[in-house]
PDB file as gemmi writes it, atoms N, CA and C in Angstrom:
CRYST1    1.000    1.000    1.000  90.00  90.00  90.00 P 1                      
ATOM      1  N   UNK A   1      -1.190   8.357  29.084  1.00  0.00           N  
ATOM      2  CA  UNK A   1      -1.848   7.459  28.168  1.00  0.00           C  
ATOM      3  C   UNK A   1      -1.197   7.621  26.796  1.00  0.00           C  
ATOM      4  N   UNK A   2      -0.843   6.548  26.206  1.00  0.00           N  
ATOM      5  CA  UNK A   2      -0.286   6.529  24.859  1.00  0.00           C  
ATOM      6  C   UNK A   2      -0.842   5.288  24.189  1.00  0.00           C  
ATOM      7  N   UNK A   3      -1.744   5.475  23.216  1.00  0.00           N  
ATOM      8  CA  UNK A   3      -2.377   4.325  22.596  1.00  0.00           C  
ATOM      9  C   UNK A   3      -2.590   4.548  21.105  1.00  0.00           C  
ATOM     10  N   UNK A   4      -2.741   3.437  20.416  1.00  0.00           N  
ATOM     11  CA  UNK A   4      -3.123   3.457  19.012  1.00  0.00           C  
ATOM     12  C   UNK A   4      -4.595   3.099  18.936  1.00  0.00           C  
ATOM     13  N   UNK A   5      -5.300   3.728  18.003  1.00  0.00           N  
ATOM     14  CA  UNK A   5      -6.712   3.402  17.817  1.00  0.00           C  
ATOM     15  C   UNK A   5      -7.093   3.621  16.370  1.00  0.00           C  
ATOM     16  N   UNK A   6      -8.208   3.017  15.986  1.00  0.00           N  
ATOM     17  CA  UNK A   6      -8.671   3.144  14.611  1.00  0.00           C  
ATOM     18  C   UNK A   6      -9.469   4.419  14.451  1.00  0.00           C  
ATOM     19  N   UNK A   7      -9.334   5.023  13.284  1.00  0.00           N  
ATOM     20  CA  UNK A   7     -10.177   6.149  12.919  1.00  0.00           C  
ATOM     21  C   UNK A   7     -11.370   5.635  12.134  1.00  0.00           C  
ATOM     22  N   UNK A   8     -12.133   6.549  11.587  1.00  0.00           N  
ATOM     23  CA  UNK A   8     -13.320   6.177  10.816  1.00  0.00           C  
ATOM     24  C   UNK A   8     -12.894   5.637   9.454  1.00  0.00           C  
ATOM     25  N   UNK A   9     -13.294   4.410   9.119  1.00  0.00           N  
ATOM     26  CA  UNK A   9     -12.946   3.845   7.803  1.00  0.00           C  
ATOM     27  C   UNK A   9     -13.558   4.669   6.668  1.00  0.00           C  
ATOM     28  N   UNK A  10     -12.806   4.773   5.585  1.00  0.00           N  
ATOM     29  CA  UNK A  10     -13.267   5.494   4.405  1.00  0.00           C  
ATOM     30  C   UNK A  10     -13.376   4.484   3.265  1.00  0.00           C  
ATOM     31  N   UNK A  11     -14.512   4.476   2.602  1.00  0.00           N  
ATOM     32  CA  UNK A  11     -14.737   3.545   1.498  1.00  0.00           C  
ATOM     33  C   UNK A  11     -14.889   4.352   0.218  1.00  0.00           C  
ATOM     34  N   UNK A  12     -14.080   4.024  -0.771  1.00  0.00           N  
ATOM     35  CA  UNK A  12     -14.149   4.656  -2.084  1.00  0.00           C  
ATOM     36  C   UNK A  12     -14.184   3.550  -3.118  1.00  0.00           C  
ATOM     37  N   UNK A  13     -15.316   3.361  -3.724  1.00  0.00           N  
ATOM     38  CA  UNK A  13     -15.460   2.267  -4.678  1.00  0.00           C  
ATOM     39  C   UNK A  13     -15.251   0.934  -3.986  1.00  0.00           C  
ATOM     40  N   UNK A  14     -14.266   0.163  -4.437  1.00  0.00           N  
ATOM     41  CA  UNK A  14     -13.981  -1.139  -3.843  1.00  0.00           C  
ATOM     42  C   UNK A  14     -12.746  -1.109  -2.952  1.00  0.00           C  
ATOM     43  N   UNK A  15     -12.339   0.087  -2.550  1.00  0.00           N  
ATOM     44  CA  UNK A  15     -11.169   0.241  -1.690  1.00  0.00           C  
ATOM     45  C   UNK A  15     -11.605   0.805  -0.338  1.00  0.00           C  
ATOM     46  N   UNK A  16     -11.137   0.178   0.743  1.00  0.00           N  
ATOM     47  CA  UNK A  16     -11.404   0.680   2.089  1.00  0.00           C  
ATOM     48  C   UNK A  16     -10.084   1.079   2.719  1.00  0.00           C  
ATOM     49  N   UNK A  17     -10.071   2.277   3.299  1.00  0.00           N  
ATOM     50  CA  UNK A  17      -8.886   2.791   3.981  1.00  0.00           C  
ATOM     51  C   UNK A  17      -9.256   3.029   5.440  1.00  0.00           C  
ATOM     52  N   UNK A  18      -8.461   2.442   6.337  1.00  0.00           N  
ATOM     53  CA  UNK A  18      -8.682   2.606   7.771  1.00  0.00           C  
ATOM     54  C   UNK A  18      -7.493   3.386   8.352  1.00  0.00           C  
ATOM     55  N   UNK A  19      -7.740   4.605   8.829  1.00  0.00           N  
ATOM     56  CA  UNK A  19      -6.637   5.347   9.443  1.00  0.00           C  
ATOM     57  C   UNK A  19      -6.347   4.813  10.848  1.00  0.00           C  
ATOM     58  N   UNK A  20      -5.085   4.757  11.197  1.00  0.00           N  
ATOM     59  CA  UNK A  20      -4.661   4.379  12.548  1.00  0.00           C  
ATOM     60  C   UNK A  20      -4.057   5.626  13.180  1.00  0.00           C  
ATOM     61  N   UNK A  21      -4.570   5.996  14.343  1.00  0.00           N  
ATOM     62  CA  UNK A  21      -4.155   7.219  15.024  1.00  0.00           C  
ATOM     63  C   UNK A  21      -3.402   6.895  16.304  1.00  0.00           C  
ATOM     64  N   UNK A  22      -2.431   7.713  16.610  1.00  0.00           N  
ATOM     65  CA  UNK A  22      -1.749   7.637  17.901  1.00  0.00           C  
ATOM     66  C   UNK A  22      -2.301   8.764  18.761  1.00  0.00           C  
ATOM     67  N   UNK A  23      -2.812   8.404  19.936  1.00  0.00           N  
ATOM     68  CA  UNK A  23      -3.344   9.382  20.880  1.00  0.00           C  
ATOM     69  C   UNK A  23      -2.486   9.356  22.137  1.00  0.00           C  
ATOM     70  N   UNK A  24      -2.090  10.536  22.558  1.00  0.00           N  
ATOM     71  CA  UNK A  24      -1.193  10.659  23.700  1.00  0.00           C  
ATOM     72  C   UNK A  24      -1.715  11.764  24.610  1.00  0.00           C  
ATOM     73  N   UNK A  25      -1.881  11.458  25.889  1.00  0.00           N  
ATOM     74  CA  UNK A  25      -2.290  12.450  26.879  1.00  0.00           C  
ATOM     75  C   UNK A  25      -1.349  12.344  28.067  1.00  0.00           C  
ATOM     76  N   UNK A  26      -0.847  13.488  28.487  1.00  0.00           N  
ATOM     77  CA  UNK A  26       0.062  13.542  29.621  1.00  0.00           C  
ATOM     78  C   UNK A  26      -0.439  14.610  30.586  1.00  0.00           C  
ATOM     79  N   UNK A  27      -0.404  14.298  31.857  1.00  0.00           N  
ATOM     80  CA  UNK A  27      -0.756  15.292  32.875  1.00  0.00           C  
ATOM     81  C   UNK A  27       0.400  15.411  33.859  1.00  0.00           C  
ATOM     82  N   UNK A  28       0.659  16.646  34.227  1.00  0.00           N  
ATOM     83  CA  UNK A  28       1.730  16.937  35.173  1.00  0.00           C  
ATOM     84  C   UNK A  28       1.155  17.856  36.237  1.00  0.00           C  
ATOM     85  N   UNK A  29       1.329  17.483  37.479  1.00  0.00           N  
ATOM     86  CA  UNK A  29       0.880  18.365  38.558  1.00  0.00           C  
ATOM     87  C   UNK A  29       2.082  18.781  39.398  1.00  0.00           C  
ATOM     88  N   UNK A  30       2.007  19.982  39.875  1.00  0.00           N  
ATOM     89  CA  UNK A  30       3.102  20.516  40.680  1.00  0.00           C  
ATOM     90  C   UNK A  30       2.591  21.555  41.645  1.00  0.00           C  
ATOM     91  N   UNK A  31       3.498  22.273  42.252  1.00  0.00           N  
ATOM     92  CA  UNK A  31       3.128  23.288  43.232  1.00  0.00           C  
ATOM     93  C   UNK A  31       2.311  24.431  42.614  1.00  0.00           C  
ATOM     94  N   UNK A  32       2.523  24.690  41.340  1.00  0.00           N  
ATOM     95  CA  UNK A  32       1.867  25.818  40.678  1.00  0.00           C  
ATOM     96  C   UNK A  32       0.594  25.426  39.933  1.00  0.00           C  
ATOM     97  N   UNK A  33       0.205  24.163  39.977  1.00  0.00           N  
ATOM     98  CA  UNK A  33      -1.013  23.744  39.315  1.00  0.00           C  
ATOM     99  C   UNK A  33      -0.857  22.444  38.556  1.00  0.00           C  
ATOM    100  N   UNK A  34      -1.735  22.281  37.591  1.00  0.00           N  
ATOM    101  CA  UNK A  34      -1.767  21.049  36.803  1.00  0.00           C  
ATOM    102  C   UNK A  34      -1.728  21.416  35.322  1.00  0.00           C  
ATOM    103  N   UNK A  35      -0.969  20.666  34.537  1.00  0.00           N  
ATOM    104  CA  UNK A  35      -0.869  20.886  33.112  1.00  0.00           C  
ATOM    105  C   UNK A  35      -1.293  19.617  32.390  1.00  0.00           C  
ATOM    106  N   UNK A  36      -2.028  19.819  31.334  1.00  0.00           N  
ATOM    107  CA  UNK A  36      -2.445  18.695  30.489  1.00  0.00           C  
ATOM    108  C   UNK A  36      -1.930  18.933  29.074  1.00  0.00           C  
ATOM    109  N   UNK A  37      -1.505  17.855  28.458  1.00  0.00           N  
ATOM    110  CA  UNK A  37      -0.997  17.921  27.106  1.00  0.00           C  
ATOM    111  C   UNK A  37      -1.608  16.759  26.344  1.00  0.00           C  
ATOM    112  N   UNK A  38      -2.168  17.045  25.185  1.00  0.00           N  
ATOM    113  CA  UNK A  38      -2.755  15.997  24.363  1.00  0.00           C  
ATOM    114  C   UNK A  38      -2.265  16.082  22.933  1.00  0.00           C  
ATOM    115  N   UNK A  39      -2.156  14.940  22.305  1.00  0.00           N  
ATOM    116  CA  UNK A  39      -1.674  14.867  20.930  1.00  0.00           C  
ATOM    117  C   UNK A  39      -2.428  13.750  20.215  1.00  0.00           C  
ATOM    118  N   UNK A  40      -2.882  14.053  19.029  1.00  0.00           N  
ATOM    119  CA  UNK A  40      -3.495  13.038  18.165  1.00  0.00           C  
ATOM    120  C   UNK A  40      -2.816  13.194  16.815  1.00  0.00           C  
ATOM    121  N   UNK A  41      -2.165  12.119  16.358  1.00  0.00           N  
ATOM    122  CA  UNK A  41      -1.424  12.209  15.110  1.00  0.00           C  
ATOM    123  C   UNK A  41      -1.595  10.948  14.287  1.00  0.00           C  
ATOM    124  N   UNK A  42      -1.417  11.049  12.976  1.00  0.00           N  
ATOM    125  CA  UNK A  42      -1.484   9.855  12.134  1.00  0.00           C  
ATOM    126  C   UNK A  42      -0.353   8.892  12.473  1.00  0.00           C  
ATOM    127  N   UNK A  43      -0.652   7.612  12.457  1.00  0.00           N  
ATOM    128  CA  UNK A  43       0.358   6.582  12.720  1.00  0.00           C  
ATOM    129  C   UNK A  43       0.553   5.679  11.504  1.00  0.00           C  
ATOM    130  N   UNK A  44      -0.564   5.271  10.906  1.00  0.00           N  
ATOM    131  CA  UNK A  44      -0.509   4.355   9.757  1.00  0.00           C  
ATOM    132  C   UNK A  44      -1.866   4.358   9.059  1.00  0.00           C  
ATOM    133  N   UNK A  45      -1.918   3.675   7.924  1.00  0.00           N  
ATOM    134  CA  UNK A  45      -3.198   3.407   7.264  1.00  0.00           C  
ATOM    135  C   UNK A  45      -3.223   1.939   6.868  1.00  0.00           C  
ATOM    136  N   UNK A  46      -4.416   1.389   6.900  1.00  0.00           N  
ATOM    137  CA  UNK A  46      -4.640   0.027   6.416  1.00  0.00           C  
ATOM    138  C   UNK A  46      -5.479   0.163   5.156  1.00  0.00           C  
ATOM    139  N   UNK A  47      -5.044  -0.497   4.103  1.00  0.00           N  
ATOM    140  CA  UNK A  47      -5.761  -0.460   2.830  1.00  0.00           C  
ATOM    141  C   UNK A  47      -6.174  -1.882   2.498  1.00  0.00           C  
ATOM    142  N   UNK A  48      -7.459  -2.078   2.192  1.00  0.00           N  
ATOM    143  CA  UNK A  48      -7.833  -3.377   1.666  1.00  0.00           C  
ATOM    144  C   UNK A  48      -8.760  -3.223   0.480  1.00  0.00           C  
ATOM    145  N   UNK A  49      -8.468  -4.061  -0.507  1.00  0.00           N  
ATOM    146  CA  UNK A  49      -9.171  -4.048  -1.775  1.00  0.00           C  
ATOM    147  C   UNK A  49      -9.090  -5.444  -2.384  1.00  0.00           C  
ATOM    148  N   UNK A  50      -9.349  -5.560  -3.656  1.00  0.00           N  
ATOM    149  CA  UNK A  50      -9.352  -6.873  -4.306  1.00  0.00           C  
ATOM    150  C   UNK A  50      -7.976  -7.538  -4.333  1.00  0.00           C  
ATOM    151  N   UNK A  51      -6.913  -6.765  -4.189  1.00  0.00           N  
ATOM    152  CA  UNK A  51      -5.572  -7.355  -4.221  1.00  0.00           C  
ATOM    153  C   UNK A  51      -5.107  -7.819  -2.848  1.00  0.00           C  
ATOM    154  N   UNK A  52      -5.800  -7.459  -1.783  1.00  0.00           N  
ATOM    155  CA  UNK A  52      -5.422  -7.907  -0.449  1.00  0.00           C  
ATOM    156  C   UNK A  52      -5.499  -6.811   0.590  1.00  0.00           C  
ATOM    157  N   UNK A  53      -4.848  -7.066   1.708  1.00  0.00           N  
ATOM    158  CA  UNK A  53      -4.841  -6.134   2.828  1.00  0.00           C  
ATOM    159  C   UNK A  53      -3.389  -5.809   3.159  1.00  0.00           C  
ATOM    160  N   UNK A  54      -3.120  -4.534   3.366  1.00  0.00           N  
ATOM    161  CA  UNK A  54      -1.758  -4.111   3.695  1.00  0.00           C  
ATOM    162  C   UNK A  54      -1.820  -2.839   4.523  1.00  0.00           C  
ATOM    163  N   UNK A  55      -0.705  -2.544   5.200  1.00  0.00           N  
ATOM    164  CA  UNK A  55      -0.630  -1.355   6.048  1.00  0.00           C  
ATOM    165  C   UNK A  55       0.664  -0.613   5.765  1.00  0.00           C  
ATOM    166  N   UNK A  56       0.593   0.705   5.882  1.00  0.00           N  
ATOM    167  CA  UNK A  56       1.752   1.561   5.662  1.00  0.00           C  
ATOM    168  C   UNK A  56       1.844   2.578   6.787  1.00  0.00           C  
ATOM    169  N   UNK A  57       3.073   2.853   7.219  1.00  0.00           N  
ATOM    170  CA  UNK A  57       3.250   3.889   8.232  1.00  0.00           C  
ATOM    171  C   UNK A  57       3.292   5.259   7.555  1.00  0.00           C  
ATOM    172  N   UNK A  58       3.533   6.312   8.325  1.00  0.00           N  
ATOM    173  CA  UNK A  58       3.500   7.664   7.767  1.00  0.00           C  
ATOM    174  C   UNK A  58       4.672   7.963   6.842  1.00  0.00           C  
ATOM    175  N   UNK A  59       5.680   7.107   6.826  1.00  0.00           N  
ATOM    176  CA  UNK A  59       6.796   7.253   5.894  1.00  0.00           C  
ATOM    177  C   UNK A  59       6.573   6.416   4.635  1.00  0.00           C  
ATOM    178  N   UNK A  60       5.368   5.866   4.465  1.00  0.00           N  
ATOM    179  CA  UNK A  60       4.984   5.035   3.319  1.00  0.00           C  
ATOM    180  C   UNK A  60       5.759   3.720   3.255  1.00  0.00           C  
ATOM    181  N   UNK A  61       6.188   3.228   4.417  1.00  0.00           N  
ATOM    182  CA  UNK A  61       6.866   1.939   4.510  1.00  0.00           C  
ATOM    183  C   UNK A  61       5.831   0.903   4.935  1.00  0.00           C  
ATOM    184  N   UNK A  62       5.798  -0.220   4.219  1.00  0.00           N  
ATOM    185  CA  UNK A  62       4.824  -1.260   4.543  1.00  0.00           C  
ATOM    186  C   UNK A  62       5.134  -1.863   5.912  1.00  0.00           C  
ATOM    187  N   UNK A  63       4.089  -2.019   6.732  1.00  0.00           N  
ATOM    188  CA  UNK A  63       4.234  -2.609   8.059  1.00  0.00           C  
ATOM    189  C   UNK A  63       3.257  -3.772   8.187  1.00  0.00           C  
ATOM    190  N   UNK A  64       3.440  -4.576   9.206  1.00  0.00           N  
ATOM    191  CA  UNK A  64       2.633  -5.767   9.415  1.00  0.00           C  
ATOM    192  C   UNK A  64       1.242  -5.430   9.959  1.00  0.00           C  
ATOM    193  N   UNK A  65       0.212  -5.889   9.259  1.00  0.00           N  
ATOM    194  CA  UNK A  65      -1.155  -5.715   9.746  1.00  0.00           C  
ATOM    195  C   UNK A  65      -1.346  -6.520  11.029  1.00  0.00           C  
ATOM    196  N   UNK A  66      -0.739  -7.701  11.093  1.00  0.00           N  
ATOM    197  CA  UNK A  66      -0.864  -8.542  12.293  1.00  0.00           C  
ATOM    198  C   UNK A  66      -0.319  -7.827  13.529  1.00  0.00           C  
ATOM    199  N   UNK A  67       0.764  -7.070  13.385  1.00  0.00           N  
ATOM    200  CA  UNK A  67       1.305  -6.342  14.542  1.00  0.00           C  
ATOM    201  C   UNK A  67       0.356  -5.234  14.974  1.00  0.00           C  
ATOM    202  N   UNK A  68      -0.338  -4.603  14.033  1.00  0.00           N  
ATOM    203  CA  UNK A  68      -1.326  -3.584  14.404  1.00  0.00           C  
ATOM    204  C   UNK A  68      -2.513  -4.216  15.124  1.00  0.00           C  
ATOM    205  N   UNK A  69      -2.919  -5.397  14.672  1.00  0.00           N  
ATOM    206  CA  UNK A  69      -4.029  -6.101  15.326  1.00  0.00           C  
ATOM    207  C   UNK A  69      -3.670  -6.414  16.779  1.00  0.00           C  
ATOM    208  N   UNK A  70      -2.418  -6.776  17.042  1.00  0.00           N  
ATOM    209  CA  UNK A  70      -1.981  -7.045  18.415  1.00  0.00           C  
ATOM    210  C   UNK A  70      -1.991  -5.790  19.281  1.00  0.00           C  
ATOM    211  N   UNK A  71      -1.715  -4.643  18.691  1.00  0.00           N  
ATOM    212  CA  UNK A  71      -1.624  -3.388  19.446  1.00  0.00           C  
ATOM    213  C   UNK A  71      -2.963  -2.679  19.632  1.00  0.00           C  
ATOM    214  N   UNK A  72      -3.942  -2.976  18.765  1.00  0.00           N  
ATOM    215  CA  UNK A  72      -5.229  -2.277  18.793  1.00  0.00           C  
ATOM    216  C   UNK A  72      -6.339  -3.306  18.993  1.00  0.00           C  
ATOM    217  N   UNK A  73      -6.898  -3.389  20.193  1.00  0.00           N  
ATOM    218  CA  UNK A  73      -7.874  -4.432  20.518  1.00  0.00           C  
ATOM    219  C   UNK A  73      -9.096  -4.492  19.592  1.00  0.00           C  
ATOM    220  N   UNK A  74      -9.635  -3.360  19.163  1.00  0.00           N  
ATOM    221  CA  UNK A  74     -10.853  -3.393  18.360  1.00  0.00           C  
ATOM    222  C   UNK A  74     -10.604  -3.538  16.862  1.00  0.00           C  
ATOM    223  N   UNK A  75      -9.367  -3.548  16.440  1.00  0.00           N  
ATOM    224  CA  UNK A  75      -9.058  -3.613  15.013  1.00  0.00           C  
ATOM    225  C   UNK A  75      -9.481  -4.943  14.389  1.00  0.00           C  
ATOM    226  N   UNK A  76      -9.229  -6.032  15.055  1.00  0.00           N  
ATOM    227  CA  UNK A  76      -9.580  -7.342  14.514  1.00  0.00           C  
ATOM    228  C   UNK A  76     -11.080  -7.457  14.275  1.00  0.00           C  
ATOM    229  N   UNK A  77     -11.884  -7.027  15.243  1.00  0.00           N  
ATOM    230  CA  UNK A  77     -13.338  -7.098  15.105  1.00  0.00           C  
ATOM    231  C   UNK A  77     -13.825  -6.177  13.987  1.00  0.00           C  
ATOM    232  N   UNK A  78     -13.218  -5.005  13.883  1.00  0.00           N  
ATOM    233  CA  UNK A  78     -13.609  -4.064  12.845  1.00  0.00           C  
ATOM    234  C   UNK A  78     -13.279  -4.614  11.457  1.00  0.00           C  
ATOM    235  N   UNK A  79     -12.106  -5.198  11.306  1.00  0.00           N  
ATOM    236  CA  UNK A  79     -11.739  -5.784  10.024  1.00  0.00           C  
ATOM    237  C   UNK A  79     -12.570  -7.022   9.722  1.00  0.00           C  
ATOM    238  N   UNK A  80     -12.912  -7.799  10.734  1.00  0.00           N  
ATOM    239  CA  UNK A  80     -13.709  -9.012  10.529  1.00  0.00           C  
ATOM    240  C   UNK A  80     -15.112  -8.691  10.035  1.00  0.00           C  
ATOM    241  N   UNK A  81     -15.606  -7.505  10.349  1.00  0.00           N  
ATOM    242  CA  UNK A  81     -16.945  -7.135   9.901  1.00  0.00           C  
ATOM    243  C   UNK A  81     -16.947  -6.586   8.480  1.00  0.00           C  
ATOM    244  N   UNK A  82     -15.789  -6.472   7.882  1.00  0.00           N  
ATOM    245  CA  UNK A  82     -15.667  -5.910   6.539  1.00  0.00           C  
ATOM    246  C   UNK A  82     -16.242  -6.850   5.490  1.00  0.00           C  
ATOM    247  N   UNK A  83     -16.809  -6.272   4.476  1.00  0.00           N  
ATOM    248  CA  UNK A  83     -17.326  -7.052   3.343  1.00  0.00           C  
ATOM    249  C   UNK A  83     -16.202  -7.596   2.479  1.00  0.00           C  
ATOM    250  N   UNK A  84     -14.992  -7.068   2.637  1.00  0.00           N  
ATOM    251  CA  UNK A  84     -13.878  -7.494   1.800  1.00  0.00           C  
ATOM    252  C   UNK A  84     -12.998  -8.540   2.463  1.00  0.00           C  
ATOM    253  N   UNK A  85     -13.432  -9.150   3.549  1.00  0.00           N  
ATOM    254  CA  UNK A  85     -12.548 -10.058   4.268  1.00  0.00           C  
ATOM    255  C   UNK A  85     -12.180 -11.316   3.482  1.00  0.00           C  
ATOM    256  N   UNK A  86     -12.862 -11.595   2.394  1.00  0.00           N  
ATOM    257  CA  UNK A  86     -12.500 -12.759   1.604  1.00  0.00           C  
ATOM    258  C   UNK A  86     -11.141 -12.610   0.934  1.00  0.00           C  
ATOM    259  N   UNK A  87     -10.579 -11.406   0.872  1.00  0.00           N  
ATOM    260  CA  UNK A  87      -9.268 -11.224   0.261  1.00  0.00           C  
ATOM    261  C   UNK A  87      -8.133 -11.327   1.275  1.00  0.00           C  
ATOM    262  N   UNK A  88      -8.450 -11.520   2.548  1.00  0.00           N  
ATOM    263  CA  UNK A  88      -7.421 -11.614   3.583  1.00  0.00           C  
ATOM    264  C   UNK A  88      -6.652 -12.911   3.465  1.00  0.00           C  
ATOM    265  N   UNK A  89      -5.388 -12.885   3.856  1.00  0.00           N  
ATOM    266  CA  UNK A  89      -4.670 -14.156   4.014  1.00  0.00           C  
ATOM    267  C   UNK A  89      -5.333 -14.981   5.114  1.00  0.00           C  
ATOM    268  N   UNK A  90      -5.238 -16.294   5.048  1.00  0.00           N  
ATOM    269  CA  UNK A  90      -5.931 -17.172   6.002  1.00  0.00           C  
ATOM    270  C   UNK A  90      -5.474 -17.002   7.442  1.00  0.00           C  
ATOM    271  N   UNK A  91      -4.262 -16.470   7.677  1.00  0.00           N  
ATOM    272  CA  UNK A  91      -3.786 -16.353   9.041  1.00  0.00           C  
ATOM    273  C   UNK A  91      -4.407 -15.193   9.828  1.00  0.00           C  
ATOM    274  N   UNK A  92      -5.215 -14.329   9.165  1.00  0.00           N  
ATOM    275  CA  UNK A  92      -5.803 -13.203   9.878  1.00  0.00           C  
ATOM    276  C   UNK A  92      -7.040 -13.646  10.657  1.00  0.00           C  
ATOM    277  N   UNK A  93      -7.212 -13.099  11.874  1.00  0.00           N  
ATOM    278  CA  UNK A  93      -8.381 -13.446  12.689  1.00  0.00           C  
ATOM    279  C   UNK A  93      -9.665 -13.057  11.965  1.00  0.00           C  
ATOM    280  N   UNK A  94     -10.676 -13.858  12.123  1.00  0.00           N  
ATOM    281  CA  UNK A  94     -11.983 -13.556  11.552  1.00  0.00           C  
ATOM    282  C   UNK A  94     -12.140 -13.970  10.101  1.00  0.00           C  
ATOM    283  N   UNK A  95     -11.117 -14.542   9.498  1.00  0.00           N  
ATOM    284  CA  UNK A  95     -11.228 -14.940   8.105  1.00  0.00           C  
ATOM    285  C   UNK A  95     -11.763 -16.370   8.036  1.00  0.00           C  
ATOM    286  N   UNK A  96     -12.991 -16.480   7.620  1.00  0.00           N  
ATOM    287  CA  UNK A  96     -13.590 -17.807   7.470  1.00  0.00           C  
ATOM    288  C   UNK A  96     -13.843 -18.126   6.007  1.00  0.00           C  
ATOM    289  N   UNK A  97     -13.368 -17.248   5.128  1.00  0.00           N  
ATOM    290  CA  UNK A  97     -13.594 -17.463   3.684  1.00  0.00           C  
ATOM    291  C   UNK A  97     -12.696 -18.523   3.124  1.00  0.00           C  
TER     292      UNK A  97                                                      
END                                                                             
């Protein structure tokens, strides 16, 4: 299993930060038994505030929020429930403002 998922959103004043985590689990079985390996690491963050919505990877390079929405099924619904969705560009799902 190798997937991206949202972490718990953090709200500070009028800024919301959503961590994006990469979760990886591998299992190997053999003659001597079974081994499990798990990894949870930061992948990106999504920041939205009065100036808009943007995402950055762990190297602080801006990445496409739309590409993250395609990779993470619950991200669109989570962002759509945000009180700050009026600052989104019109092409984002859930923006009716």
